[in-house]
LODRENFI-955997 format. One record per atom (N, C-alpha, C): residue number from 1; residue in three letters; z negated, x, y. Coordinates in Angstrom, 3 decimals. Layout:
! LODRENFI-955997
<pos:NUM | code:Ala | Z:Z | X:X | Y:Y>
...
This chain:
! LODRENFI-955997
<pos:1 | code:Unk | Z:-13.122 | X:-23.355 | Y:25.984>
<pos:1 | code:Unk | Z:-13.049 | X:-23.901 | Y:24.654>
<pos:1 | code:Unk | Z:-11.695 | X:-23.567 | Y:24.009>
<pos:2 | code:Unk | Z:-10.617 | X:-23.680 | Y:24.777>
<pos:2 | code:Unk | Z:-9.283 | X:-23.387 | Y:24.268>
<pos:2 | code:Unk | Z:-9.170 | X:-21.922 | Y:23.860>
<pos:3 | code:Unk | Z:-9.770 | X:-21.012 | Y:24.638>
<pos:3 | code:Unk | Z:-9.740 | X:-19.583 | Y:24.315>
<pos:3 | code:Unk | Z:-10.472 | X:-19.312 | Y:22.999>
<pos:4 | code:Unk | Z:-11.582 | X:-19.987 | Y:22.764>
<pos:4 | code:Unk | Z:-12.329 | X:-19.813 | Y:21.520>
<pos:4 | code:Unk | Z:-11.497 | X:-20.314 | Y:20.339>
<pos:5 | code:Unk | Z:-10.840 | X:-21.440 | Y:20.495>
<pos:5 | code:Unk | Z:-10.007 | X:-21.983 | Y:19.429>
<pos:5 | code:Unk | Z:-8.840 | X:-21.047 | Y:19.130>
<pos:6 | code:Unk | Z:-8.227 | X:-20.493 | Y:20.162>
<pos:6 | code:Unk | Z:-7.109 | X:-19.562 | Y:19.972>
<pos:6 | code:Unk | Z:-7.588 | X:-18.293 | Y:19.279>
<pos:7 | code:Unk | Z:-8.746 | X:-17.785 | Y:19.652>
<pos:7 | code:Unk | Z:-9.292 | X:-16.578 | Y:19.014>
<pos:7 | code:Unk | Z:-9.620 | X:-16.852 | Y:17.557>
<pos:8 | code:Unk | Z:-10.156 | X:-18.016 | Y:17.257>
<pos:8 | code:Unk | Z:-10.467 | X:-18.376 | Y:15.879>
<pos:8 | code:Unk | Z:-9.193 | X:-18.501 | Y:15.055>
<pos:9 | code:Unk | Z:-8.168 | X:-19.117 | Y:15.611>
<pos:9 | code:Unk | Z:-6.904 | X:-19.267 | Y:14.907>
<pos:9 | code:Unk | Z:-6.285 | X:-17.900 | Y:14.630>
<pos:10 | code:Unk | Z:-6.311 | X:-17.009 | Y:15.606>
<pos:10 | code:Unk | Z:-5.770 | X:-15.660 | Y:15.425>
<pos:10 | code:Unk | Z:-6.532 | X:-14.932 | Y:14.329>
<pos:11 | code:Unk | Z:-7.842 | X:-15.036 | Y:14.299>
<pos:11 | code:Unk | Z:-8.640 | X:-14.362 | Y:13.276>
<pos:11 | code:Unk | Z:-8.309 | X:-14.893 | Y:11.889>
<pos:12 | code:Unk | Z:-8.066 | X:-16.186 | Y:11.771>
<pos:12 | code:Unk | Z:-7.748 | X:-16.768 | Y:10.478>
<pos:12 | code:Unk | Z:-6.360 | X:-16.349 | Y:9.991>
<pos:13 | code:Unk | Z:-5.458 | X:-16.025 | Y:10.905>
<pos:13 | code:Unk | Z:-4.098 | X:-15.671 | Y:10.541>
<pos:13 | code:Unk | Z:-3.946 | X:-14.192 | Y:10.202>
<pos:14 | code:Unk | Z:-4.939 | X:-13.383 | Y:10.444>
<pos:14 | code:Unk | Z:-4.854 | X:-11.961 | Y:10.117>
<pos:14 | code:Unk | Z:-4.742 | X:-11.791 | Y:8.613>
<pos:15 | code:Unk | Z:-3.796 | X:-10.953 | Y:8.185>
<pos:15 | code:Unk | Z:-3.667 | X:-10.765 | Y:6.731>
<pos:15 | code:Unk | Z:-4.856 | X:-9.992 | Y:6.172>
<pos:16 | code:Unk | Z:-5.136 | X:-10.227 | Y:4.912>
<pos:16 | code:Unk | Z:-6.181 | X:-9.506 | Y:4.211>
<pos:16 | code:Unk | Z:-5.781 | X:-8.032 | Y:4.136>
<pos:17 | code:Unk | Z:-6.641 | X:-7.132 | Y:4.551>
<pos:17 | code:Unk | Z:-6.333 | X:-5.702 | Y:4.547>
<pos:17 | code:Unk | Z:-7.318 | X:-4.987 | Y:3.628>
<pos:18 | code:Unk | Z:-6.768 | X:-4.158 | Y:2.734>
<pos:18 | code:Unk | Z:-7.591 | X:-3.361 | Y:1.827>
<pos:18 | code:Unk | Z:-7.044 | X:-1.939 | Y:1.808>
<pos:19 | code:Unk | Z:-7.930 | X:-0.955 | Y:1.887>
<pos:19 | code:Unk | Z:-7.519 | X:0.452 | Y:1.858>
<pos:19 | code:Unk | Z:-8.046 | X:1.087 | Y:0.575>
<pos:20 | code:Unk | Z:-7.146 | X:1.777 | Y:-0.147>
<pos:20 | code:Unk | Z:-7.507 | X:2.478 | Y:-1.378>
<pos:20 | code:Unk | Z:-6.961 | X:3.898 | Y:-1.270>
<pos:21 | code:Unk | Z:-7.802 | X:4.871 | Y:-1.564>
<pos:21 | code:Unk | Z:-7.381 | X:6.271 | Y:-1.555>
<pos:21 | code:Unk | Z:-7.053 | X:6.720 | Y:-2.972>
<pos:22 | code:Unk | Z:-5.964 | X:7.474 | Y:-3.092>
<pos:22 | code:Unk | Z:-5.487 | X:7.946 | Y:-4.388>
<pos:22 | code:Unk | Z:-5.276 | X:9.456 | Y:-4.344>
<pos:23 | code:Unk | Z:-5.293 | X:10.050 | Y:-5.513>
<pos:23 | code:Unk | Z:-4.848 | X:11.430 | Y:-5.716>
<pos:23 | code:Unk | Z:-3.598 | X:11.317 | Y:-6.561>
<pos:24 | code:Unk | Z:-2.458 | X:11.749 | Y:-6.013>
<pos:24 | code:Unk | Z:-1.151 | X:11.689 | Y:-6.678>
<pos:24 | code:Unk | Z:-0.668 | X:13.122 | Y:-6.871>
<pos:25 | code:Unk | Z:-1.018 | X:13.706 | Y:-8.015>
<pos:25 | code:Unk | Z:-0.710 | X:15.122 | Y:-8.203>
<pos:25 | code:Unk | Z:-1.443 | X:15.928 | Y:-7.155>
<pos:26 | code:Unk | Z:-0.701 | X:16.699 | Y:-6.377>
<pos:26 | code:Unk | Z:-1.305 | X:17.534 | Y:-5.334>
<pos:26 | code:Unk | Z:-1.480 | X:16.782 | Y:-4.011>
<pos:27 | code:Unk | Z:-1.039 | X:15.528 | Y:-3.948>
<pos:27 | code:Unk | Z:-1.073 | X:14.769 | Y:-2.699>
<pos:27 | code:Unk | Z:-2.252 | X:13.811 | Y:-2.623>
<pos:28 | code:Unk | Z:-2.881 | X:13.762 | Y:-1.469>
<pos:28 | code:Unk | Z:-3.882 | X:12.740 | Y:-1.168>
<pos:28 | code:Unk | Z:-3.138 | X:11.616 | Y:-0.459>
<pos:29 | code:Unk | Z:-3.274 | X:10.398 | Y:-0.976>
<pos:29 | code:Unk | Z:-2.544 | X:9.254 | Y:-0.443>
<pos:29 | code:Unk | Z:-3.535 | X:8.150 | Y:-0.099>
<pos:30 | code:Unk | Z:-3.431 | X:7.648 | Y:1.124>
<pos:30 | code:Unk | Z:-4.229 | X:6.503 | Y:1.526>
<pos:30 | code:Unk | Z:-3.283 | X:5.312 | Y:1.602>
<pos:31 | code:Unk | Z:-3.585 | X:4.267 | Y:0.836>
<pos:31 | code:Unk | Z:-2.738 | X:3.077 | Y:0.800>
<pos:31 | code:Unk | Z:-3.470 | X:1.917 | Y:1.468>
<pos:32 | code:Unk | Z:-2.838 | X:1.348 | Y:2.477>
<pos:32 | code:Unk | Z:-3.380 | X:0.174 | Y:3.150>
<pos:32 | code:Unk | Z:-2.529 | X:-1.015 | Y:2.723>
<pos:33 | code:Unk | Z:-3.143 | X:-1.941 | Y:1.996>
<pos:33 | code:Unk | Z:-2.455 | X:-3.127 | Y:1.519>
<pos:33 | code:Unk | Z:-2.706 | X:-4.245 | Y:2.521>
<pos:34 | code:Unk | Z:-1.634 | X:-4.800 | Y:3.050>
<pos:34 | code:Unk | Z:-1.727 | X:-5.889 | Y:4.036>
<pos:34 | code:Unk | Z:-1.274 | X:-7.178 | Y:3.362>
<pos:35 | code:Unk | Z:-2.247 | X:-7.979 | Y:2.954>
<pos:35 | code:Unk | Z:-1.913 | X:-9.184 | Y:2.215>
<pos:35 | code:Unk | Z:-1.331 | X:-8.800 | Y:0.871>
<pos:36 | code:Unk | Z:-0.460 | X:-9.632 | Y:0.348>
<pos:36 | code:Unk | Z:0.142 | X:-9.360 | Y:-0.950>
<pos:36 | code:Unk | Z:1.569 | X:-8.862 | Y:-0.847>
<pos:37 | code:Unk | Z:2.087 | X:-8.684 | Y:0.375>
<pos:37 | code:Unk | Z:3.505 | X:-8.369 | Y:0.488>
<pos:37 | code:Unk | Z:3.842 | X:-7.051 | Y:1.161>
<pos:38 | code:Unk | Z:2.851 | X:-6.290 | Y:1.649>
<pos:38 | code:Unk | Z:3.142 | X:-5.018 | Y:2.309>
<pos:38 | code:Unk | Z:2.099 | X:-3.964 | Y:1.967>
<pos:39 | code:Unk | Z:2.574 | X:-2.715 | Y:1.937>
<pos:39 | code:Unk | Z:1.672 | X:-1.581 | Y:1.770>
<pos:39 | code:Unk | Z:2.113 | X:-0.500 | Y:2.750>
<pos:40 | code:Unk | Z:1.158 | X:0.137 | Y:3.376>
<pos:40 | code:Unk | Z:1.437 | X:1.257 | Y:4.264>
<pos:40 | code:Unk | Z:0.759 | X:2.483 | Y:3.670>
<pos:41 | code:Unk | Z:1.537 | X:3.537 | Y:3.441>
<pos:41 | code:Unk | Z:1.005 | X:4.760 | Y:2.858>
<pos:41 | code:Unk | Z:0.884 | X:5.836 | Y:3.916>
<pos:42 | code:Unk | Z:-0.209 | X:6.569 | Y:3.874>
<pos:42 | code:Unk | Z:-0.400 | X:7.758 | Y:4.698>
<pos:42 | code:Unk | Z:-0.515 | X:8.934 | Y:3.740>
<pos:43 | code:Unk | Z:0.429 | X:9.861 | Y:3.862>
<pos:43 | code:Unk | Z:0.469 | X:11.058 | Y:3.020>
<pos:43 | code:Unk | Z:0.499 | X:12.240 | Y:3.978>
<pos:44 | code:Unk | Z:-0.667 | X:12.817 | Y:4.248>
<pos:44 | code:Unk | Z:-0.745 | X:13.832 | Y:5.306>
<pos:44 | code:Unk | Z:-0.363 | X:13.183 | Y:6.626>
<pos:45 | code:Unk | Z:0.614 | X:13.753 | Y:7.330>
<pos:45 | code:Unk | Z:1.059 | X:13.178 | Y:8.602>
<pos:45 | code:Unk | Z:2.215 | X:12.194 | Y:8.409>
<pos:46 | code:Unk | Z:2.676 | X:12.050 | Y:7.193>
<pos:46 | code:Unk | Z:3.793 | X:11.161 | Y:6.886>
<pos:46 | code:Unk | Z:3.288 | X:9.736 | Y:6.666>
<pos:47 | code:Unk | Z:3.975 | X:8.766 | Y:7.256>
<pos:47 | code:Unk | Z:3.626 | X:7.348 | Y:7.100>
<pos:47 | code:Unk | Z:4.824 | X:6.612 | Y:6.524>
<pos:48 | code:Unk | Z:4.566 | X:5.749 | Y:5.551>
<pos:48 | code:Unk | Z:5.612 | X:4.925 | Y:4.936>
<pos:48 | code:Unk | Z:5.190 | X:3.470 | Y:4.989>
<pos:49 | code:Unk | Z:6.101 | X:2.593 | Y:5.406>
<pos:49 | code:Unk | Z:5.879 | X:1.153 | Y:5.390>
<pos:49 | code:Unk | Z:6.731 | X:0.591 | Y:4.264>
<pos:50 | code:Unk | Z:6.088 | X:-0.009 | Y:3.267>
<pos:50 | code:Unk | Z:6.778 | X:-0.494 | Y:2.077>
<pos:50 | code:Unk | Z:6.569 | X:-1.995 | Y:1.914>
<pos:51 | code:Unk | Z:7.600 | X:-2.672 | Y:1.439>
<pos:51 | code:Unk | Z:7.527 | X:-4.110 | Y:1.188>
<pos:51 | code:Unk | Z:7.464 | X:-4.365 | Y:-0.309>
<pos:52 | code:Unk | Z:6.868 | X:-5.467 | Y:-0.683>
<pos:52 | code:Unk | Z:6.778 | X:-5.856 | Y:-2.085>
<pos:52 | code:Unk | Z:8.187 | X:-6.083 | Y:-2.640>
<pos:53 | code:Unk | Z:8.454 | X:-5.520 | Y:-3.814>
<pos:53 | code:Unk | Z:9.739 | X:-5.701 | Y:-4.505>
<pos:53 | code:Unk | Z:9.450 | X:-6.216 | Y:-5.910>
<pos:54 | code:Unk | Z:10.427 | X:-6.888 | Y:-6.540>
<pos:54 | code:Unk | Z:10.201 | X:-7.430 | Y:-7.885>
<pos:54 | code:Unk | Z:9.841 | X:-6.341 | Y:-8.902>
<pos:55 | code:Unk | Z:8.920 | X:-6.663 | Y:-9.805>
<pos:55 | code:Unk | Z:8.531 | X:-5.750 | Y:-10.882>
<pos:55 | code:Unk | Z:8.126 | X:-6.575 | Y:-12.101>
<pos:56 | code:Unk | Z:8.204 | X:-5.925 | Y:-13.267>
<pos:56 | code:Unk | Z:7.831 | X:-6.604 | Y:-14.511>
<pos:56 | code:Unk | Z:6.324 | X:-6.814 | Y:-14.590>
<pos:57 | code:Unk | Z:5.545 | X:-5.840 | Y:-14.095>
<pos:57 | code:Unk | Z:4.092 | X:-5.969 | Y:-14.081>
<pos:57 | code:Unk | Z:3.543 | X:-5.123 | Y:-12.947>
<pos:58 | code:Unk | Z:2.330 | X:-5.413 | Y:-12.539>
<pos:58 | code:Unk | Z:1.732 | X:-4.697 | Y:-11.423>
<pos:58 | code:Unk | Z:2.376 | X:-5.124 | Y:-10.114>
<pos:59 | code:Unk | Z:2.070 | X:-4.400 | Y:-9.052>
<pos:59 | code:Unk | Z:2.656 | X:-4.658 | Y:-7.734>
<pos:59 | code:Unk | Z:3.468 | X:-3.438 | Y:-7.340>
<pos:60 | code:Unk | Z:4.732 | X:-3.636 | Y:-7.043>
<pos:60 | code:Unk | Z:5.628 | X:-2.542 | Y:-6.706>
<pos:60 | code:Unk | Z:6.112 | X:-2.722 | Y:-5.268>
<pos:61 | code:Unk | Z:6.012 | X:-1.641 | Y:-4.501>
<pos:61 | code:Unk | Z:6.410 | X:-1.654 | Y:-3.102>
<pos:61 | code:Unk | Z:7.497 | X:-0.604 | Y:-2.904>
<pos:62 | code:Unk | Z:8.463 | X:-0.884 | Y:-2.050>
<pos:62 | code:Unk | Z:9.529 | X:0.070 | Y:-1.787>
<pos:62 | code:Unk | Z:10.103 | X:-0.132 | Y:-0.401>
<pos:63 | code:Unk | Z:10.905 | X:0.852 | Y:0.029>
<pos:63 | code:Unk | Z:11.531 | X:0.762 | Y:1.347>
<pos:63 | code:Unk | Z:13.057 | X:0.797 | Y:1.293>
<pos:64 | code:Unk | Z:13.644 | X:0.781 | Y:0.089>
<pos:64 | code:Unk | Z:15.090 | X:0.807 | Y:-0.035>
<pos:64 | code:Unk | Z:15.707 | X:2.172 | Y:0.212>
<pos:65 | code:Unk | Z:14.867 | X:3.188 | Y:0.450>
<pos:65 | code:Unk | Z:15.347 | X:4.544 | Y:0.702>
<pos:65 | code:Unk | Z:14.897 | X:5.512 | Y:-0.389>
<pos:66 | code:Unk | Z:14.413 | X:4.958 | Y:-1.500>
<pos:66 | code:Unk | Z:13.971 | X:5.797 | Y:-2.609>
<pos:66 | code:Unk | Z:12.478 | X:6.066 | Y:-2.645>
<pos:67 | code:Unk | Z:11.730 | X:5.518 | Y:-1.702>
<pos:67 | code:Unk | Z:10.273 | X:5.655 | Y:-1.695>
<pos:67 | code:Unk | Z:9.671 | X:4.415 | Y:-2.335>
<pos:68 | code:Unk | Z:8.835 | X:4.625 | Y:-3.366>
<pos:68 | code:Unk | Z:8.217 | X:3.513 | Y:-4.078>
<pos:68 | code:Unk | Z:6.764 | X:3.831 | Y:-4.423>
<pos:69 | code:Unk | Z:5.968 | X:2.791 | Y:-4.441>
<pos:69 | code:Unk | Z:4.567 | X:2.899 | Y:-4.838>
<pos:69 | code:Unk | Z:4.289 | X:1.709 | Y:-5.735>
<pos:70 | code:Unk | Z:3.938 | X:1.973 | Y:-6.994>
<pos:70 | code:Unk | Z:3.781 | X:0.932 | Y:-8.013>
<pos:70 | code:Unk | Z:2.346 | X:0.979 | Y:-8.491>
<pos:71 | code:Unk | Z:1.588 | X:-0.071 | Y:-8.218>
<pos:71 | code:Unk | Z:0.176 | X:-0.096 | Y:-8.584>
<pos:71 | code:Unk | Z:-0.056 | X:-0.882 | Y:-9.863>
<pos:72 | code:Unk | Z:-1.070 | X:-0.450 | Y:-10.581>
<pos:72 | code:Unk | Z:-1.551 | X:-1.147 | Y:-11.775>
<pos:72 | code:Unk | Z:-3.045 | X:-1.327 | Y:-11.535>
<pos:73 | code:Unk | Z:-3.433 | X:-2.485 | Y:-11.035>
<pos:73 | code:Unk | Z:-4.805 | X:-2.654 | Y:-10.562>
<pos:73 | code:Unk | Z:-4.955 | X:-1.840 | Y:-9.290>
<pos:74 | code:Unk | Z:-6.173 | X:-1.443 | Y:-8.970>
<pos:74 | code:Unk | Z:-6.360 | X:-0.607 | Y:-7.790>
<pos:74 | code:Unk | Z:-6.805 | X:0.804 | Y:-8.143>
<pos:75 | code:Unk | Z:-6.827 | X:1.143 | Y:-9.440>
<pos:75 | code:Unk | Z:-7.264 | X:2.496 | Y:-9.782>
<pos:75 | code:Unk | Z:-6.134 | X:3.374 | Y:-10.305>
<pos:76 | code:Unk | Z:-4.966 | X:2.800 | Y:-10.604>
<pos:76 | code:Unk | Z:-3.828 | X:3.584 | Y:-11.077>
<pos:76 | code:Unk | Z:-2.570 | X:3.182 | Y:-10.317>
<pos:77 | code:Unk | Z:-1.683 | X:4.157 | Y:-10.102>
<pos:77 | code:Unk | Z:-0.425 | X:3.880 | Y:-9.421>
<pos:77 | code:Unk | Z:0.572 | X:4.976 | Y:-9.770>
<pos:78 | code:Unk | Z:1.817 | X:4.755 | Y:-9.349>
<pos:78 | code:Unk | Z:2.855 | X:5.773 | Y:-9.471>
<pos:78 | code:Unk | Z:3.550 | X:5.864 | Y:-8.113>
<pos:79 | code:Unk | Z:3.668 | X:7.078 | Y:-7.607>
<pos:79 | code:Unk | Z:4.307 | X:7.334 | Y:-6.325>
<pos:79 | code:Unk | Z:5.628 | X:8.046 | Y:-6.562>
<pos:80 | code:Unk | Z:6.696 | X:7.505 | Y:-5.987>
<pos:80 | code:Unk | Z:7.990 | X:8.165 | Y:-6.012>
<pos:80 | code:Unk | Z:8.451 | X:8.316 | Y:-4.575>
<pos:81 | code:Unk | Z:8.612 | X:9.563 | Y:-4.144>
<pos:81 | code:Unk | Z:9.151 | X:9.835 | Y:-2.816>
<pos:81 | code:Unk | Z:10.623 | X:10.188 | Y:-2.970>
<pos:82 | code:Unk | Z:11.444 | X:9.737 | Y:-2.055>
<pos:82 | code:Unk | Z:12.890 | X:9.928 | Y:-2.131>
<pos:82 | code:Unk | Z:13.228 | X:11.383 | Y:-2.450>
<pos:83 | code:Unk | Z:14.013 | X:11.575 | Y:-3.532>
<pos:83 | code:Unk | Z:14.473 | X:12.907 | Y:-3.897>
<pos:83 | code:Unk | Z:13.466 | X:13.746 | Y:-4.654>
<pos:84 | code:Unk | Z:12.300 | X:13.192 | Y:-4.982>
<pos:84 | code:Unk | Z:11.257 | X:13.938 | Y:-5.689>
<pos:84 | code:Unk | Z:10.908 | X:13.238 | Y:-6.998>
<pos:85 | code:Unk | Z:10.318 | X:13.989 | Y:-7.911>
<pos:85 | code:Unk | Z:9.857 | X:13.414 | Y:-9.180>
<pos:85 | code:Unk | Z:8.688 | X:12.467 | Y:-8.930>
<pos:86 | code:Unk | Z:8.544 | X:11.476 | Y:-9.796>
<pos:86 | code:Unk | Z:7.425 | X:10.535 | Y:-9.693>
<pos:86 | code:Unk | Z:6.114 | X:11.241 | Y:-9.970>
<pos:87 | code:Unk | Z:5.055 | X:10.766 | Y:-9.319>
<pos:87 | code:Unk | Z:3.705 | X:11.306 | Y:-9.513>
<pos:87 | code:Unk | Z:2.790 | X:10.187 | Y:-9.971>
<pos:88 | code:Unk | Z:1.971 | X:10.461 | Y:-10.973>
<pos:88 | code:Unk | Z:0.930 | X:9.527 | Y:-11.389>
<pos:88 | code:Unk | Z:-0.225 | X:9.649 | Y:-10.421>
<pos:89 | code:Unk | Z:-0.820 | X:8.523 | Y:-10.078>
<pos:89 | code:Unk | Z:-1.899 | X:8.480 | Y:-9.096>
<pos:89 | code:Unk | Z:-3.141 | X:7.838 | Y:-9.707>
<pos:90 | code:Unk | Z:-4.288 | X:8.305 | Y:-9.258>
<pos:90 | code:Unk | Z:-5.571 | X:7.725 | Y:-9.660>
<pos:90 | code:Unk | Z:-6.458 | X:7.641 | Y:-8.442>
<pos:91 | code:Unk | Z:-7.176 | X:6.556 | Y:-8.369>
<pos:91 | code:Unk | Z:-8.195 | X:6.419 | Y:-7.331>
<pos:91 | code:Unk | Z:-9.423 | X:7.170 | Y:-7.819>
<pos:92 | code:Unk | Z:-10.017 | X:8.011 | Y:-6.973>
<pos:92 | code:Unk | Z:-11.214 | X:8.739 | Y:-7.407>
<pos:92 | code:Unk | Z:-12.334 | X:7.783 | Y:-7.767>
<pos:93 | code:Unk | Z:-13.073 | X:8.133 | Y:-8.795>
<pos:93 | code:Unk | Z:-14.234 | X:7.322 | Y:-9.177>
<pos:93 | code:Unk | Z:-15.337 | X:7.533 | Y:-8.176>
<pos:94 | code:Unk | Z:-16.051 | X:6.461 | Y:-7.879>
<pos:94 | code:Unk | Z:-17.160 | X:6.552 | Y:-6.895>
<pos:94 | code:Unk | Z:-18.332 | X:7.269 | Y:-7.477>
């Protein structure tokens, strides 16, 4: 009984995870949103772990090293990789 209760508690504590795929210029980007405070980006073989940072609107994630991902809903975003120009992103229509 204790094992079932522990498993149920663990399942309830798992953050909400949502994956959205984007096209950012020439880059294919898969964004995994973990709850409301983290985003993990997969860009080819490159992985970025970003935390929520203050923004005027939308949800903006960054790592303090110049990498940022700023979403406006789940169909538009802007990707900035350290040392590169910003790219506009769109989620492909189904």
